[in-house]
MIVEX-87152 format. One record per residue (C-alpha): residue number from 0; x, y negated, z negated; residue in one letter. Coordinates in Angstrom, 2 decimals. Last residue first. Example, Ala and Ser with C-alpha at 12.3 -4.5 7.8 and 13.67 -1.06 7.14 Angstrom:
<site><pos>1</pos><c1>13.67</c1><c2>1.06</c2><c3>-7.14</c3><code>s</code></site>
<site><pos>0</pos><c1>12.30</c1><c2>4.50</c2><c3>-7.80</c3><code>a</code></site>
END
This chain:
<site><pos>202</pos><c1>-22.50</c1><c2>30.22</c2><c3>-12.59</c3><code>v</code></site>
<site><pos>201</pos><c1>-19.82</c1><c2>31.65</c2><c3>-14.87</c3><code>v</code></site>
<site><pos>200</pos><c1>-17.69</c1><c2>32.75</c2><c3>-11.90</c3><code>s</code></site>
<site><pos>199</pos><c1>-18.00</c1><c2>29.28</c2><c3>-10.32</c3><code>k</code></site>
<site><pos>198</pos><c1>-16.80</c1><c2>27.61</c2><c3>-13.48</c3><code>r</code></site>
<site><pos>197</pos><c1>-13.84</c1><c2>29.98</c2><c3>-13.75</c3><code>d</code></site>
<site><pos>196</pos><c1>-12.73</c1><c2>29.18</c2><c3>-10.21</c3><code>r</code></site>
<site><pos>195</pos><c1>-13.03</c1><c2>25.43</c2><c3>-10.76</c3><code>n</code></site>
<site><pos>194</pos><c1>-11.05</c1><c2>25.66</c2><c3>-14.01</c3><code>m</code></site>
<site><pos>193</pos><c1>-8.37</c1><c2>27.80</c2><c3>-12.33</c3><code>r</code></site>
<site><pos>192</pos><c1>-7.99</c1><c2>25.34</c2><c3>-9.46</c3><code>h</code></site>
<site><pos>191</pos><c1>-7.80</c1><c2>22.40</c2><c3>-11.88</c3><code>l</code></site>
<site><pos>190</pos><c1>-5.11</c1><c2>24.17</c2><c3>-13.91</c3><code>t</code></site>
<site><pos>189</pos><c1>-3.08</c1><c2>25.14</c2><c3>-10.86</c3><code>r</code></site>
<site><pos>188</pos><c1>-3.10</c1><c2>21.59</c2><c3>-9.53</c3><code>q</code></site>
<site><pos>187</pos><c1>-2.12</c1><c2>20.13</c2><c3>-12.91</c3><code>l</code></site>
<site><pos>186</pos><c1>0.68</c1><c2>22.67</c2><c3>-13.36</c3><code>l</code></site>
<site><pos>185</pos><c1>2.21</c1><c2>21.74</c2><c3>-10.02</c3><code>h</code></site>
<site><pos>184</pos><c1>5.94</c1><c2>22.10</c2><c3>-10.70</c3><code>d</code></site>
<site><pos>183</pos><c1>8.48</c1><c2>21.69</c2><c3>-7.89</c3><code>g</code></site>
<site><pos>182</pos><c1>8.20</c1><c2>17.92</c2><c3>-7.75</c3><code>p</code></site>
<site><pos>181</pos><c1>6.05</c1><c2>16.81</c2><c3>-10.70</c3><code>e</code></site>
<site><pos>180</pos><c1>2.56</c1><c2>17.51</c2><c3>-11.98</c3><code>t</code></site>
<site><pos>179</pos><c1>1.23</c1><c2>17.41</c2><c3>-15.50</c3><code>y</code></site>
<site><pos>178</pos><c1>-0.99</c1><c2>19.09</c2><c3>-18.04</c3><code>v</code></site>
<site><pos>177</pos><c1>-1.47</c1><c2>18.22</c2><c3>-21.72</c3><code>l</code></site>
<site><pos>176</pos><c1>-4.19</c1><c2>20.30</c2><c3>-23.36</c3><code>r</code></site>
<site><pos>175</pos><c1>-7.20</c1><c2>19.12</c2><c3>-25.27</c3><code>a</code></site>
<site><pos>174</pos><c1>-9.61</c1><c2>20.19</c2><c3>-27.97</c3><code>w</code></site>
<site><pos>173</pos><c1>-11.94</c1><c2>17.49</c2><c3>-29.26</c3><code>a</code></site>
<site><pos>172</pos><c1>-13.06</c1><c2>15.75</c2><c3>-32.47</c3><code>n</code></site>
<site><pos>171</pos><c1>-9.96</c1><c2>16.74</c2><c3>-34.43</c3><code>p</code></site>
<site><pos>170</pos><c1>-10.26</c1><c2>16.52</c2><c3>-38.23</c3><code>s</code></site>
<site><pos>169</pos><c1>-8.89</c1><c2>13.24</c2><c3>-39.47</c3><code>q</code></site>
<site><pos>168</pos><c1>-5.16</c1><c2>12.71</c2><c3>-39.59</c3><code>l</code></site>
<site><pos>167</pos><c1>-2.94</c1><c2>12.71</c2><c3>-42.68</c3><code>n</code></site>
<site><pos>166</pos><c1>-0.30</c1><c2>14.82</c2><c3>-40.95</c3><code>r</code></site>
<site><pos>165</pos><c1>-0.11</c1><c2>15.36</c2><c3>-37.22</c3><code>t</code></site>
<site><pos>164</pos><c1>2.53</c1><c2>12.71</c2><c3>-36.61</c3><code>t</code></site>
<site><pos>163</pos><c1>4.78</c1><c2>13.96</c2><c3>-39.40</c3><code>s</code></site>
<site><pos>162</pos><c1>6.78</c1><c2>16.42</c2><c3>-37.31</c3><code>q</code></site>
<site><pos>161</pos><c1>7.48</c1><c2>13.70</c2><c3>-34.76</c3><code>l</code></site>
<site><pos>160</pos><c1>9.56</c1><c2>11.72</c2><c3>-37.24</c3><code>n</code></site>
<site><pos>159</pos><c1>10.28</c1><c2>8.79</c2><c3>-34.97</c3><code>p</code></site>
<site><pos>158</pos><c1>13.62</c1><c2>8.89</c2><c3>-33.19</c3><code>e</code></site>
<site><pos>157</pos><c1>16.87</c1><c2>7.52</c2><c3>-34.55</c3><code>r</code></site>
<site><pos>156</pos><c1>19.10</c1><c2>5.62</c2><c3>-32.18</c3><code>s</code></site>
<site><pos>155</pos><c1>17.97</c1><c2>2.19</c2><c3>-33.33</c3><code>n</code></site>
<site><pos>154</pos><c1>19.32</c1><c2>2.65</c2><c3>-36.84</c3><code>r</code></site>
<site><pos>153</pos><c1>22.62</c1><c2>3.94</c2><c3>-35.53</c3><code>c</code></site>
<site><pos>152</pos><c1>22.84</c1><c2>1.07</c2><c3>-33.06</c3><code>a</code></site>
<site><pos>151</pos><c1>22.21</c1><c2>-1.44</c2><c3>-35.85</c3><code>m</code></site>
<site><pos>150</pos><c1>24.84</c1><c2>0.20</c2><c3>-38.08</c3><code>r</code></site>
<site><pos>149</pos><c1>27.29</c1><c2>0.17</c2><c3>-35.21</c3><code>t</code></site>
<site><pos>148</pos><c1>28.73</c1><c2>2.67</c2><c3>-32.72</c3><code>t</code></site>
<site><pos>147</pos><c1>25.96</c1><c2>5.23</c2><c3>-32.24</c3><code>c</code></site>
<site><pos>146</pos><c1>26.23</c1><c2>6.23</c2><c3>-28.60</c3><code>k</code></site>
<site><pos>145</pos><c1>23.35</c1><c2>6.67</c2><c3>-26.20</c3><code>e</code></site>
<site><pos>144</pos><c1>23.83</c1><c2>8.97</c2><c3>-23.21</c3><code>e</code></site>
<site><pos>143</pos><c1>23.48</c1><c2>7.01</c2><c3>-20.02</c3><code>p</code></site>
<site><pos>142</pos><c1>20.12</c1><c2>6.26</c2><c3>-18.46</c3><code>g</code></site>
<site><pos>141</pos><c1>17.19</c1><c2>7.52</c2><c3>-16.44</c3><code>q</code></site>
<site><pos>140</pos><c1>17.22</c1><c2>11.19</c2><c3>-17.43</c3><code>e</code></site>
<site><pos>139</pos><c1>17.56</c1><c2>10.40</c2><c3>-21.13</c3><code>r</code></site>
<site><pos>138</pos><c1>14.49</c1><c2>8.18</c2><c3>-21.03</c3><code>w</code></site>
<site><pos>137</pos><c1>12.54</c1><c2>10.72</c2><c3>-18.99</c3><code>s</code></site>
<site><pos>136</pos><c1>13.19</c1><c2>13.48</c2><c3>-21.55</c3><code>s</code></site>
<site><pos>135</pos><c1>12.35</c1><c2>11.20</c2><c3>-24.46</c3><code>e</code></site>
<site><pos>134</pos><c1>9.10</c1><c2>10.19</c2><c3>-22.75</c3><code>f</code></site>
<site><pos>133</pos><c1>8.10</c1><c2>13.81</c2><c3>-22.27</c3><code>r</code></site>
<site><pos>132</pos><c1>8.87</c1><c2>14.53</c2><c3>-25.94</c3><code>e</code></site>
<site><pos>131</pos><c1>6.70</c1><c2>11.59</c2><c3>-26.95</c3><code>q</code></site>
<site><pos>130</pos><c1>3.87</c1><c2>12.93</c2><c3>-24.81</c3><code>m</code></site>
<site><pos>129</pos><c1>4.17</c1><c2>16.34</c2><c3>-26.46</c3><code>e</code></site>
<site><pos>128</pos><c1>4.09</c1><c2>14.77</c2><c3>-29.92</c3><code>v</code></site>
<site><pos>127</pos><c1>1.10</c1><c2>12.65</c2><c3>-28.91</c3><code>v</code></site>
<site><pos>126</pos><c1>-0.67</c1><c2>15.86</c2><c3>-27.89</c3><code>l</code></site>
<site><pos>125</pos><c1>-0.44</c1><c2>17.07</c2><c3>-31.49</c3><code>p</code></site>
<site><pos>124</pos><c1>-2.69</c1><c2>14.35</c2><c3>-32.90</c3><code>g</code></site>
<site><pos>123</pos><c1>-3.64</c1><c2>10.81</c2><c3>-31.96</c3><code>t</code></site>
<site><pos>122</pos><c1>-5.40</c1><c2>9.40</c2><c3>-28.93</c3><code>l</code></site>
<site><pos>121</pos><c1>-6.15</c1><c2>6.26</c2><c3>-26.98</c3><code>t</code></site>
<site><pos>120</pos><c1>-7.80</c1><c2>6.36</c2><c3>-23.58</c3><code>y</code></site>
<site><pos>119</pos><c1>-7.72</c1><c2>4.47</c2><c3>-20.31</c3><code>s</code></site>
<site><pos>118</pos><c1>-10.03</c1><c2>4.35</c2><c3>-17.32</c3><code>l</code></site>
<site><pos>117</pos><c1>-9.73</c1><c2>2.49</c2><c3>-14.04</c3><code>d</code></site>
<site><pos>116</pos><c1>-12.73</c1><c2>1.09</c2><c3>-12.23</c3><code>r</code></site>
<site><pos>115</pos><c1>-10.66</c1><c2>-1.53</c2><c3>-10.47</c3><code>h</code></site>
<site><pos>114</pos><c1>-11.39</c1><c2>-5.25</c2><c3>-10.49</c3><code>e</code></site>
<site><pos>113</pos><c1>-11.05</c1><c2>-6.67</c2><c3>-14.02</c3><code>t</code></site>
<site><pos>112</pos><c1>-8.81</c1><c2>-4.40</c2><c3>-16.12</c3><code>f</code></site>
<site><pos>111</pos><c1>-6.61</c1><c2>-2.84</c2><c3>-13.41</c3><code>a</code></site>
<site><pos>110</pos><c1>-6.88</c1><c2>-6.12</c2><c3>-11.46</c3><code>r</code></site>
<site><pos>109</pos><c1>-5.06</c1><c2>-7.99</c2><c3>-14.22</c3><code>c</code></site>
<site><pos>108</pos><c1>-1.88</c1><c2>-5.92</c2><c3>-14.19</c3><code>v</code></site>
<site><pos>107</pos><c1>-0.32</c1><c2>-3.66</c2><c3>-16.82</c3><code>l</code></site>
<site><pos>106</pos><c1>-1.22</c1><c2>-0.49</c2><c3>-14.93</c3><code>n</code></site>
<site><pos>105</pos><c1>-4.42</c1><c2>1.31</c2><c3>-15.81</c3><code>r</code></site>
<site><pos>104</pos><c1>-5.06</c1><c2>4.95</c2><c3>-14.92</c3><code>g</code></site>
<site><pos>103</pos><c1>-4.85</c1><c2>6.65</c2><c3>-18.29</c3><code>g</code></site>
<site><pos>102</pos><c1>-2.61</c1><c2>6.32</c2><c3>-21.33</c3><code>s</code></site>
<site><pos>101</pos><c1>-2.42</c1><c2>5.04</c2><c3>-24.90</c3><code>w</code></site>
<site><pos>100</pos><c1>-0.67</c1><c2>7.24</c2><c3>-27.47</c3><code>a</code></site>
<site><pos>99</pos><c1>-0.57</c1><c2>6.98</c2><c3>-31.26</c3><code>i</code></site>
<site><pos>98</pos><c1>1.73</c1><c2>8.86</c2><c3>-33.65</c3><code>r</code></site>
<site><pos>97</pos><c1>5.29</c1><c2>8.60</c2><c3>-32.26</c3><code>g</code></site>
<site><pos>96</pos><c1>5.62</c1><c2>5.12</c2><c3>-33.78</c3><code>d</code></site>
<site><pos>95</pos><c1>3.38</c1><c2>3.72</c2><c3>-31.04</c3><code>v</code></site>
<site><pos>94</pos><c1>3.56</c1><c2>5.33</c2><c3>-27.61</c3><code>l</code></site>
<site><pos>93</pos><c1>2.36</c1><c2>3.55</c2><c3>-24.46</c3><code>v</code></site>
<site><pos>92</pos><c1>1.92</c1><c2>5.48</c2><c3>-21.22</c3><code>l</code></site>
<site><pos>91</pos><c1>1.14</c1><c2>4.76</c2><c3>-17.59</c3><code>k</code></site>
<site><pos>90</pos><c1>2.52</c1><c2>7.40</c2><c3>-15.24</c3><code>r</code></site>
<site><pos>89</pos><c1>2.88</c1><c2>6.71</c2><c3>-11.52</c3><code>h</code></site>
<site><pos>88</pos><c1>6.57</c1><c2>7.59</c2><c3>-11.33</c3><code>d</code></site>
<site><pos>87</pos><c1>7.44</c1><c2>7.17</c2><c3>-7.67</c3><code>f</code></site>
<site><pos>86</pos><c1>9.45</c1><c2>9.44</c2><c3>-5.41</c3><code>r</code></site>
<site><pos>85</pos><c1>10.75</c1><c2>8.09</c2><c3>-2.11</c3><code>g</code></site>
<site><pos>84</pos><c1>13.58</c1><c2>10.62</c2><c3>-1.85</c3><code>f</code></site>
<site><pos>83</pos><c1>15.26</c1><c2>9.33</c2><c3>-5.02</c3><code>p</code></site>
<site><pos>82</pos><c1>13.25</c1><c2>6.81</c2><c3>-7.03</c3><code>n</code></site>
<site><pos>81</pos><c1>15.27</c1><c2>5.51</c2><c3>-9.98</c3><code>r</code></site>
<site><pos>80</pos><c1>13.20</c1><c2>4.46</c2><c3>-12.97</c3><code>t</code></site>
<site><pos>79</pos><c1>14.14</c1><c2>1.01</c2><c3>-14.24</c3><code>r</code></site>
<site><pos>78</pos><c1>15.47</c1><c2>0.97</c2><c3>-17.79</c3><code>r</code></site>
<site><pos>77</pos><c1>14.66</c1><c2>-1.51</c2><c3>-20.53</c3><code>l</code></site>
<site><pos>76</pos><c1>15.94</c1><c2>-1.70</c2><c3>-24.10</c3><code>e</code></site>
<site><pos>75</pos><c1>14.82</c1><c2>-4.36</c2><c3>-26.60</c3><code>l</code></site>
<site><pos>74</pos><c1>16.60</c1><c2>-6.80</c2><c3>-28.90</c3><code>t</code></site>
<site><pos>73</pos><c1>18.49</c1><c2>-9.02</c2><c3>-26.47</c3><code>q</code></site>
<site><pos>72</pos><c1>15.61</c1><c2>-9.86</c2><c3>-24.14</c3><code>h</code></site>
<site><pos>71</pos><c1>16.92</c1><c2>-10.35</c2><c3>-20.61</c3><code>q</code></site>
<site><pos>70</pos><c1>15.37</c1><c2>-7.12</c2><c3>-19.33</c3><code>a</code></site>
<site><pos>69</pos><c1>11.98</c1><c2>-8.26</c2><c3>-20.65</c3><code>l</code></site>
<site><pos>68</pos><c1>12.21</c1><c2>-11.44</c2><c3>-18.58</c3><code>d</code></site>
<site><pos>67</pos><c1>13.09</c1><c2>-9.36</c2><c3>-15.52</c3><code>n</code></site>
<site><pos>66</pos><c1>10.00</c1><c2>-7.20</c2><c3>-16.06</c3><code>v</code></site>
<site><pos>65</pos><c1>7.76</c1><c2>-10.27</c2><c3>-16.18</c3><code>a</code></site>
<site><pos>64</pos><c1>9.50</c1><c2>-11.79</c2><c3>-13.16</c3><code>r</code></site>
<site><pos>63</pos><c1>9.27</c1><c2>-8.69</c2><c3>-10.98</c3><code>n</code></site>
<site><pos>62</pos><c1>7.30</c1><c2>-10.32</c2><c3>-8.16</c3><code>i</code></site>
<site><pos>61</pos><c1>9.38</c1><c2>-13.46</c2><c3>-8.67</c3><code>l</code></site>
<site><pos>60</pos><c1>12.70</c1><c2>-11.64</c2><c3>-8.36</c3><code>g</code></site>
<site><pos>59</pos><c1>11.44</c1><c2>-9.65</c2><c3>-5.39</c3><code>s</code></site>
<site><pos>58</pos><c1>10.69</c1><c2>-12.78</c2><c3>-3.38</c3><code>a</code></site>
<site><pos>57</pos><c1>7.27</c1><c2>-12.55</c2><c3>-1.72</c3><code>p</code></site>
<site><pos>56</pos><c1>5.61</c1><c2>-14.98</c2><c3>-4.15</c3><code>h</code></site>
<site><pos>55</pos><c1>1.82</c1><c2>-15.04</c2><c3>-4.03</c3><code>n</code></site>
<site><pos>54</pos><c1>1.92</c1><c2>-11.60</c2><c3>-5.60</c3><code>s</code></site>
<site><pos>53</pos><c1>0.13</c1><c2>-8.30</c2><c3>-5.37</c3><code>r</code></site>
<site><pos>52</pos><c1>2.25</c1><c2>-5.30</c2><c3>-6.29</c3><code>g</code></site>
<site><pos>51</pos><c1>2.29</c1><c2>-2.01</c2><c3>-4.40</c3><code>f</code></site>
<site><pos>50</pos><c1>5.75</c1><c2>-1.95</c2><c3>-2.82</c3><code>i</code></site>
<site><pos>49</pos><c1>7.84</c1><c2>-4.28</c2><c3>-4.98</c3><code>l</code></site>
<site><pos>48</pos><c1>5.80</c1><c2>-3.87</c2><c3>-8.16</c3><code>n</code></site>
<site><pos>47</pos><c1>5.97</c1><c2>-0.08</c2><c3>-8.23</c3><code>g</code></site>
<site><pos>46</pos><c1>9.47</c1><c2>0.33</c2><c3>-6.79</c3><code>g</code></site>
<site><pos>45</pos><c1>11.80</c1><c2>0.73</c2><c3>-9.79</c3><code>g</code></site>
<site><pos>44</pos><c1>9.20</c1><c2>2.35</c2><c3>-12.03</c3><code>d</code></site>
<site><pos>43</pos><c1>9.40</c1><c2>0.78</c2><c3>-15.45</c3><code>v</code></site>
<site><pos>42</pos><c1>10.74</c1><c2>2.57</c2><c3>-18.55</c3><code>l</code></site>
<site><pos>41</pos><c1>10.63</c1><c2>0.44</c2><c3>-21.69</c3><code>i</code></site>
<site><pos>40</pos><c1>12.15</c1><c2>1.08</c2><c3>-25.12</c3><code>r</code></site>
<site><pos>39</pos><c1>11.30</c1><c2>-1.10</c2><c3>-28.11</c3><code>v</code></site>
<site><pos>38</pos><c1>12.78</c1><c2>-0.51</c2><c3>-31.58</c3><code>r</code></site>
<site><pos>37</pos><c1>10.74</c1><c2>-2.59</c2><c3>-34.01</c3><code>v</code></site>
<site><pos>36</pos><c1>12.81</c1><c2>-5.24</c2><c3>-35.78</c3><code>g</code></site>
<site><pos>35</pos><c1>10.32</c1><c2>-8.13</c2><c3>-35.76</c3><code>a</code></site>
<site><pos>34</pos><c1>11.96</c1><c2>-9.61</c2><c3>-32.65</c3><code>a</code></site>
<site><pos>33</pos><c1>11.19</c1><c2>-6.35</c2><c3>-30.83</c3><code>a</code></site>
<site><pos>32</pos><c1>7.55</c1><c2>-6.57</c2><c3>-31.93</c3><code>r</code></site>
<site><pos>31</pos><c1>7.31</c1><c2>-10.16</c2><c3>-30.70</c3><code>a</code></site>
<site><pos>30</pos><c1>8.93</c1><c2>-9.27</c2><c3>-27.39</c3><code>q</code></site>
<site><pos>29</pos><c1>6.31</c1><c2>-6.59</c2><c3>-26.83</c3><code>v</code></site>
<site><pos>28</pos><c1>3.42</c1><c2>-8.92</c2><c3>-27.63</c3><code>r</code></site>
<site><pos>27</pos><c1>4.73</c1><c2>-11.68</c2><c3>-25.34</c3><code>d</code></site>
<site><pos>26</pos><c1>5.40</c1><c2>-9.25</c2><c3>-22.49</c3><code>v</code></site>
<site><pos>25</pos><c1>1.88</c1><c2>-7.83</c2><c3>-22.93</c3><code>i</code></site>
<site><pos>24</pos><c1>0.39</c1><c2>-11.31</c2><c3>-22.45</c3><code>a</code></site>
<site><pos>23</pos><c1>2.58</c1><c2>-11.84</c2><c3>-19.36</c3><code>r</code></site>
<site><pos>22</pos><c1>1.37</c1><c2>-8.64</c2><c3>-17.72</c3><code>g</code></site>
<site><pos>21</pos><c1>-2.27</c1><c2>-9.40</c2><c3>-18.46</c3><code>v</code></site>
<site><pos>20</pos><c1>-2.14</c1><c2>-13.01</c2><c3>-17.20</c3><code>a</code></site>
<site><pos>19</pos><c1>-0.01</c1><c2>-12.19</c2><c3>-14.16</c3><code>d</code></site>
<site><pos>18</pos><c1>3.69</c1><c2>-11.40</c2><c3>-13.78</c3><code>d</code></site>
<site><pos>17</pos><c1>3.21</c1><c2>-7.78</c2><c3>-12.81</c3><code>e</code></site>
<site><pos>16</pos><c1>3.92</c1><c2>-4.51</c2><c3>-14.58</c3><code>w</code></site>
<site><pos>15</pos><c1>3.31</c1><c2>-1.59</c2><c3>-12.21</c3><code>e</code></site>
<site><pos>14</pos><c1>4.32</c1><c2>2.05</c2><c3>-12.89</c3><code>f</code></site>
<site><pos>13</pos><c1>4.72</c1><c2>1.95</c2><c3>-16.67</c3><code>m</code></site>
<site><pos>12</pos><c1>6.39</c1><c2>3.94</c2><c3>-19.46</c3><code>l</code></site>
<site><pos>11</pos><c1>6.34</c1><c2>2.13</c2><c3>-22.80</c3><code>i</code></site>
<site><pos>10</pos><c1>7.87</c1><c2>3.19</c2><c3>-26.13</c3><code>d</code></site>
<site><pos>9</pos><c1>7.32</c1><c2>1.25</c2><c3>-29.35</c3><code>l</code></site>
<site><pos>8</pos><c1>9.19</c1><c2>2.29</c2><c3>-32.48</c3><code>q</code></site>
<site><pos>7</pos><c1>9.13</c1><c2>1.53</c2><c3>-36.20</c3><code>e</code></site>
<site><pos>6</pos><c1>6.24</c1><c2>-0.76</c2><c3>-37.20</c3><code>t</code></site>
<site><pos>5</pos><c1>3.98</c1><c2>-0.62</c2><c3>-34.14</c3><code>a</code></site>
<site><pos>4</pos><c1>0.45</c1><c2>-1.82</c2><c3>-35.05</c3><code>s</code></site>
<site><pos>3</pos><c1>0.91</c1><c2>-5.09</c2><c3>-33.13</c3><code>r</code></site>
<site><pos>2</pos><c1>1.18</c1><c2>-3.20</c2><c3>-29.86</c3><code>f</code></site>
<site><pos>1</pos><c1>-2.13</c1><c2>-1.37</c2><c3>-30.35</c3><code>l</code></site>
<site><pos>0</pos><c1>-3.92</c1><c2>-4.51</c2><c3>-31.55</c3><code>m</code></site>
END
């Protein structure tokens, strides 16, 4: 349902995307949205499937078959995240029209939904804008600068209107803050440490 609701842009950032029942079902949905004229951009970690994937086929091409099929699709854009110094991008994120975000611990593999006790969440509101900005930054970092050379390219190069994502929404049911961790910046670690310290001081 989440993928089908995309009418303008669908952005996906994923660590593992295997060629199993879940991975293949998502491939079909993504390709259908691209064929319908939705701009689809996909960032997949370059080593997630190869190092951590489960497959009966040891050949890298077969392990990455779902991702390779997406790369061959003419109407969507796919970039593999480079991993200098053994870095991996473990994020799992789906953004729909810059207004809905799906994230959490689940990769697009069967075991994440049937074996592991992974959690995922869907949200709207101001945090989606921040997540979209993070995706844009990663997209630019992992590929060449995009040029607008044709009418189709010009249409595809526009970004969702992020300023409108917080309009016409219901009153918030929770307060939240986006925190992260990356080489050289450990905001998540500092935030958890501060929360633990403050909790102990209250007790």
